N, C-alpha and C positions, 0 to 999 in steps of 0.2 A: 436421460436422453443426451445424446454428448453433440456436440454444434462446432466444428472445425472456425476456426476467427483467427485471424492476423488482425485485432484490438487499434493499430494501425493504420486500417483502411477501412474507412465509411461502411462503403457496403456490406461488407462482412460482418459489421455488430450491426446494422442495421437489418441483414437477414437474420441474422442471432434475433435479435428481439419479436422479430414476424415471425422468425419458425417459431419460437415459443408462444408467442398469444395464438398463434393458430392450432398449434396442439393442448394446447391448455386451457384458453378462452381468453387469458390476461394477462398482465405482468403481473405480481405482488411485488415481488424485488430483486432488485441488481446489487453484486456485489462486483467492485469493480478492481479483483485484483491480480492483476496480472501489473506483473513489474519484472524490471531488468536494474541491472547495479551498476555495470561496469566495471575496468579493472581497476581494484584498489590497492595494488601492492605499494608500498611506500615509495617507490622510483614513480610510477604515475599517479601519484595526486597531488601534486604541484602544480599549479594554474600555470607554470610557466612549461607545462608538459599538456597543455590542455590539448587537448582533439576535438574539433569541429564534428567529423562527422562520427567519432562516439556521442556528442553528447545529441548530434540529430537525431539518431536511433532513438537516446533515451529516453529525449520530449517525446518522439513520436508516437510508445510504445506506453512511458507513463503518464505523462499528460494529455495529451492526441488522446489516446486510448479512453482515459480516465473520462476525459472533456465529450465524447460521443459518446459511449455506456450514457452519461447523463444524461444526453441529448436524447438521443431515442426512447432509451425508458422515461422521457418526463414526455414522450410523444405520445404515446401510449396509456401514461397516469392518468397524465392531466384530464383527458376525457372521463374515467373515471374515479379522477377527486379522490386518490388512495393509491398507494405505495410508497415502497422505502430504497432508497439510495444510497449504497455503502461502497466505502472505498477505503483504498488501505493506502495509508503514507507512512510515516513513519517519525524515531525520536531525531532524525535529520529536517526533519519536515516544519520542525520549529524553534532547533538550535543549531550554532555551528559545530565545524570541530568532529562530527562523527560520519564524515561520509565523504567518497567526492562530492567536487567539485558539482558535474551535472547530475548524480545522485540527488542528491545536497537540494539543489534549485527545483530538478522537477519534483520531488515531497513534497518545496514549501506550497508549488503552486496547486498539488491538490490539496493541501489543509485552504487555503484560496477558495479556489472552486466548491469546494467545500461549500463552507461561509457564503457565498456569494450566490449562489445554486440556492440553498437552502430560503434565505432568503425570496428567493423568485417566487417559489415554487408552494412556500408553507398555506399561501391564502387558496389552494386546494388542495390543499389534505396531507402533501405529499411529503415524508422524514427524510434530511439530507445527513446524512454524518460520516465520518474519516475515524479509521482505526490510526495511534501510530505503536509500533511495538519494538522497543528493541530488538537486539544481534538475539537474531534465529537462530541455532547452526545449523542452517539448508547449505545444500549445495551452491547455489547459490553466491549464499555469503562467503562460504569455504572459498568457493572458486574465485573470488576476489581477490582473496588475501594472498593466493597463493603468483606466485612470481609468474611473470612472463606475459607474453602479448596479448594474447587474445583469450578472451572470455568463454567464448561462445564454442572452443573446441571442447574446453574442461567436462570431466565426468562428473559422476556421482562422487560423493563424498568418502568416505571411506568411515568407520565406527570411531576407526581410534581419534580422528577428525574432525568427525561432531562431538567427541568427547573433548576434545581442547578448546571449540570454539565454545561448547556450553559451561566451561569453566571457568574463560576468561570472561564471560556476560554474568558468570556469578559472581565474578568479585571486582566486575565494577558496579553491579547494580547494588543500591541500599537496603533493601530487602532479603535479606538471611536466611537459606531455607530453600524453597519452591526453585527449579530449572526451571527455564523457559521455554516450552515446547508450541509448538506446531498447533497446536489442538488449544491452547491457552488463547490464542488470536483466535480460531473458529469459535471460542468460545463467548470470546468479548462481540465478534461481526453477529453468532446465534442470537445474543441480547439486547444487538442494537435493529434487529432485524424482528424482533417479538415484540409483542404487546405490553411486554414487561418495562421497554423504553418506548412507548404510545406519546408521551411529551420531550419526549428529547430527540431532541433536531438543532443542525445548526454546529456539534457537537465534536471535538477532538477529542474521545477515547485514547487515553496514551494507557497501553502497558509493558511499564517498565523497571516496574520492580522499584519504583522509587527513583528512578538514574537522576531525570531529568531535575528534579525534586530536589534530590539534596546534591547536586551538582558544587555548590557551590558553601556547603554545608562549612561553620567554623564552631566545628565537637560538641555541636547541642548534641 
């Protein structure tokens, strides 16, 4: 079942949750996965090029959208004393220098929201976690690196662009062999949503091929 929703609008998020509960009788899992990157071209990454309008849009979708998802999920999960809340952060959510400023700020906020919300909701048997992927070669990431001023008007990435971005990520990762795909993030979400992680809460599951832990390696 599909429900159209702008996650930055509270009434729409509330309606999404209410529609789900009405259709299925309960809400077991919510995955706050909506997110936008903003323009990541070299020209626009400087703080001196900070765009307050773009910042507001990114924070509205990435942070307010996640917080609203948590709020309205908790509203129906707390009386049931069960549930699982998952959100997508990023390696930019706990490291500097891996994304544009507004995006980095938003993803740091999601990690903080996850930990704080887990502290509150654990007493009700509700688990709250997030996932921090490295660079997945989606159209969003590729569009963000293209030159130009408007992320929103750009199209679907070509196969050649996807392969080039995947090669960049493979070169940066410490773990050699696999190529990071969207399905790897889906598998991480599935783990956090399942009983296999029934005692995991307040956790940031990093899916980055060892990038963040090996960034400061000295030749070990």
